[in-house]
C-alpha positions in Angstrom: 76.0 -145.3 77.2 73.7 -146.3 74.2 76.1 -144.2 71.8 79.1 -145.9 73.2 77.4 -149.5 72.3 76.6 -148.5 68.7 80.1 -147.2 68.4 81.5 -150.4 69.6 79.3 -152.4 67.3 80.3 -150.1 64.4 84.1 -150.5 65.0 83.7 -154.3 65.3 81.8 -154.5 62.1 84.6 -152.3 60.4 87.4 -154.4 61.8 85.9 -157.4 60.5 84.9 -156.0 57.2 87.8 -154.2 56.1 90.2 -157.1 55.3 87.4 -158.6 53.2 87.0 -155.5 51.2 90.8 -154.9 50.7 91.0 -158.7 49.5 88.2 -158.3 47.2 89.4 -155.2 45.8 92.9 -156.8 45.4 91.7 -160.0 43.7 89.1 -158.2 41.3 90.8 -157.7 38.1 89.9 -155.0 35.4 86.7 -156.1 33.5 88.1 -158.0 30.4 85.1 -157.7 28.1 85.7 -154.5 26.6 84.3 -153.8 23.2 85.8 -150.3 22.6 89.4 -151.6 23.2 88.8 -154.5 20.7 87.5 -152.1 18.1 90.4 -149.6 18.7 93.0 -152.6 18.5 91.3 -153.6 15.0 91.4 -150.3 13.7 95.1 -150.0 14.6 95.8 -153.3 12.9 94.3 -151.6 9.8 90.8 -153.5 10.0 88.3 -151.1 9.6 85.1 -152.8 8.1 83.3 -156.1 7.7 80.4 -155.0 5.7 78.7 -153.5 8.5 81.2 -151.3 10.3 82.1 -151.7 14.0 78.9 -153.5 14.7 80.0 -156.2 12.3 83.4 -156.4 13.7 82.1 -156.8 17.3 79.7 -159.5 16.1 82.7 -161.1 14.7 84.8 -161.1 18.0 81.8 -162.0 20.2 81.3 -165.1 17.8 85.0 -165.9 18.1 84.5 -166.0 21.9 81.8 -168.5 21.4 83.9 -170.7 19.4 86.8 -170.5 21.8 84.4 -171.4 24.6 83.3 -174.3 22.8 87.3 -175.4 22.7 88.1 -174.3 19.1 91.8 -173.5 19.1 92.8 -170.1 18.4 95.1 -171.3 15.5 92.1 -172.9 13.9 89.9 -169.8 14.0 92.8 -167.8 12.7 93.0 -169.9 9.8 89.2 -169.9 9.2 89.1 -166.2 9.3 91.8 -166.0 6.7 90.1 -168.5 4.5 86.7 -166.8 4.8 88.1 -163.4 4.0 89.7 -164.7 1.0 86.7 -166.2 -0.2 84.4 -163.3 0.2 86.7 -160.4 -0.3 89.6 -162.0 -2.5 92.7 -159.7 -2.8 90.7 -157.2 -0.5 90.4 -159.6 2.2 92.4 -160.0 5.3 96.2 -160.6 5.5 97.6 -163.4 7.6 98.7 -160.7 10.2 95.1 -159.1 10.3 93.5 -162.6 10.8 95.8 -163.4 13.4 94.8 -159.9 15.2 91.1 -160.4 14.7 91.3 -163.6 17.0 94.2 -162.4 19.4 92.5 -159.1 20.0 89.1 -161.1 20.7 90.6 -163.3 23.1 92.3 -160.3 24.8 89.3 -157.8 24.9 86.4 -159.7 24.5 86.7 -163.4 26.1 86.7 -162.9 29.9 86.9 -166.4 30.5 89.7 -167.6 28.4 
C-alpha cells in the first residue's frame, strides 16, 4: 500500500512538472554570448590581430557590448572603429567592411541583451 502511495505522488509530480519542463526547454534559446564564434567570425572576415591577438579582439567585442548597452547606436560604433583603426594603423587599419563586421559580430555573438 505504501508503495502505491509513493507511486501516486511520483506520477502526480511528473504530470504537473512535465509541461513546465517542456515549456522551459522550448523557450530557452541557445546561449548568445559565444566568444569562440565571435573570434571565428572575425578571422573569417580577415581580422586577425589588434596588438594583442584574440584576447584583444575579444576585449574589443566586450567593450562594444557595453557601449551598446549604454545606448550607443551600432552605426556610430562602426564609424568610431574605422576612425580609431585609421588613426592607429593608417593604411593597415580596418576596411569599412571589417569595421562593420567587428560591431555586427559583437552584437550577434557577444551581446546577449541586444
